[in-house]
C-alpha positions in Angstrom: 102.3 118.7 94.3 104.2 118.5 91.0 103.6 118.4 87.3 103.4 115.0 85.7 103.0 113.8 82.1 99.8 111.8 81.6 99.0 108.8 79.4 95.3 108.3 79.3 94.4 104.7 78.4 91.5 102.3 78.5 93.1 100.3 81.2 93.8 100.7 84.9 97.2 100.2 86.4 97.3 99.2 90.0 100.3 99.8 92.4 102.8 96.9 92.0 101.1 95.7 88.8 103.2 95.0 85.6 101.6 95.9 82.3 103.0 95.7 78.7 102.3 98.7 76.5 102.8 99.4 72.8 103.7 103.0 72.3 102.9 104.3 68.8 101.5 107.8 68.9 104.2 110.4 68.4 103.2 112.4 71.5 103.4 109.4 73.7 106.6 108.3 72.1 107.9 111.7 73.2 106.6 111.2 76.7 108.1 107.7 77.1 111.4 108.7 75.6 111.7 111.6 78.0 110.9 109.4 80.9 113.6 106.9 79.8 116.2 109.5 79.3 115.6 111.3 82.6 114.5 108.2 84.6 111.2 109.8 85.4 107.7 108.4 86.0 104.6 109.3 84.0 101.0 109.0 85.1 98.8 106.3 83.6 95.1 107.3 84.0 91.9 105.5 83.0 89.9 107.0 80.1 86.8 105.7 78.5 83.6 107.2 76.8 82.8 109.0 80.1 86.1 110.9 80.0 89.4 110.8 81.9 89.4 109.9 85.6 90.9 112.1 88.3 92.8 109.3 90.1 95.6 107.5 88.4 98.9 105.6 89.0 102.5 106.6 88.6 104.1 104.3 86.1 107.8 103.5 85.7 109.3 101.8 82.6 111.0 98.7 83.9 111.9 97.1 80.6 112.0 98.1 76.9 111.1 94.9 75.0 111.5 96.2 71.5 112.3 99.4 69.6 111.2 99.8 66.0 112.8 101.9 63.3 109.8 104.2 63.1 110.1 105.1 66.8 107.4 102.7 68.2 108.2 100.9 71.4 107.1 97.8 73.3 107.7 98.4 77.0 106.7 97.0 80.4 105.7 99.4 83.1 105.2 98.9 86.9 102.6 100.7 88.9 103.8 102.9 91.7 102.0 105.5 94.0 98.5 106.8 93.3 97.9 110.4 92.4 95.0 112.8 92.0 94.8 115.3 89.1 94.5 118.8 90.7 94.8 120.9 87.6 95.5 120.2 83.9 98.4 122.1 82.4 99.4 123.0 78.9 102.4 123.5 76.7 103.4 119.9 75.8 102.3 117.6 73.0 101.0 115.1 75.6 98.6 115.7 78.5 100.1 117.1 81.7 98.7 118.0 85.0 99.6 119.2 88.5 99.0 116.1 90.7 98.9 115.3 94.4 99.6 112.1 96.2 96.6 110.0 97.3 97.4 108.8 100.8 95.6 106.0 102.6 93.3 106.9 105.5 94.6 106.0 108.9 92.9 102.9 110.1 93.5 99.3 111.1 92.9 96.2 109.0 91.1 93.2 110.4 93.6 90.3 110.2 90.7 87.9 109.4 89.8 90.0 106.3 93.4 89.9 105.1 93.5 86.1 105.6 90.2 85.7 103.8 91.5 87.7 100.9 94.6 85.5 100.6 92.5 82.4 100.8 90.3 83.8 98.0 93.4 84.5 95.9 94.8 81.0 96.5 91.4 79.4 95.7 91.3 81.3 92.4 94.9 80.3 91.6 94.1 76.7 92.2 91.1 76.8 89.8 93.2 78.6 87.2 96.1 76.1 87.6 98.5 78.8 88.6 101.3 78.7 91.2 101.5 82.3 92.7 104.3 83.5 94.9 103.9 83.5 98.7 101.9 86.4 99.9 102.5 88.4 103.1 99.2 89.0 104.8 100.5 91.9 106.8 101.7 94.0 103.9 100.3 97.5 103.9 98.6 97.4 100.5 97.8 93.7 100.2 94.6 94.5 98.3 96.6 95.9 95.4 99.2 93.1 95.4 96.5 90.5 95.1 94.4 92.3 92.5 97.4 93.2 90.4 98.0 89.5 89.7 94.4 88.9 88.4 92.8 90.0 85.1 89.9 92.2 86.1 87.7 94.6 84.2 88.8 98.3 84.4 85.7 99.6 86.2 86.2 97.6 89.4 89.9 98.2 89.2 89.3 101.9 89.1 86.9 101.7 92.0 89.6 99.8 93.9 92.2 102.4 93.0 90.1 105.3 94.3 89.4 103.7 97.7 91.7 105.2 100.4 90.8 102.6 103.0 92.7 99.2 102.9 89.9 97.4 104.9 87.4 98.5 102.3 89.7 97.5 99.4 90.3 94.1 100.8 86.5 93.5 101.2 86.1 94.6 97.5 89.0 92.3 96.4 87.5 89.3 98.1 84.3 89.8 96.2 86.1 90.3 92.9 88.3 87.2 93.4 85.4 85.1 94.3 83.5 86.3 91.2 86.4 85.5 88.9 86.7 82.0 90.4 83.0 81.3 90.0 83.2 82.5 86.4 86.1 80.1 85.7 84.3 77.2 87.3 81.1 78.0 85.4 83.1 78.2 82.1 84.8 74.9 82.9 81.5 73.2 83.7 80.0 74.5 80.5 83.0 73.2 78.5 82.8 69.8 80.1 79.0 69.7 79.4 79.6 70.6 75.8 82.2 67.8 75.4 79.9 65.3 77.0 77.0 66.2 74.6 79.4 66.0 71.7 80.5 62.6 72.6 76.9 61.4 73.0 76.0 62.8 69.5 78.9 60.9 67.9 78.3 57.6 69.9 77.6 55.0 67.2 75.6 52.9 69.7 
């Protein structure tokens, strides 16, 4: 276990995910500056009206996009290992805690489930008109790699983050990817229907 600086936000960062952040509060400018100077990670942890969650993700600054004269920063972070808050600590301007690693449970993954998850991902990409990189179905944390490339609400992402079983995560990801694909198809159908109705209303005949 070790002490880690925490950045509570209304988003969830998954392992391998890249997220842009705008750093403006003085205490978090201090945290990020310290991480940059000492090449350290910080902990990004989901916070909402219900409070701060116990499980978060280590974040590493991989790019500084812009530095402003008043100290604000635009950065890109990459998600690393998951952690669990064991005990909050004090003494810094930003939140800190003693944290422990969140390991995956020992267990096998059904290859058919992994293949189904990749198919769901490719089907979503096709609907969205995207061309994703090739995916290795045998990677240890395939669930995170797939979900990290899709815009998802924070609640299911947090649920995914807290699961310690890859088989269960893949099953959840399949459902999430299918839901996003169905929502995109429904939105497209609604848009086409609206265009058709508009054309009929303006038809001079």
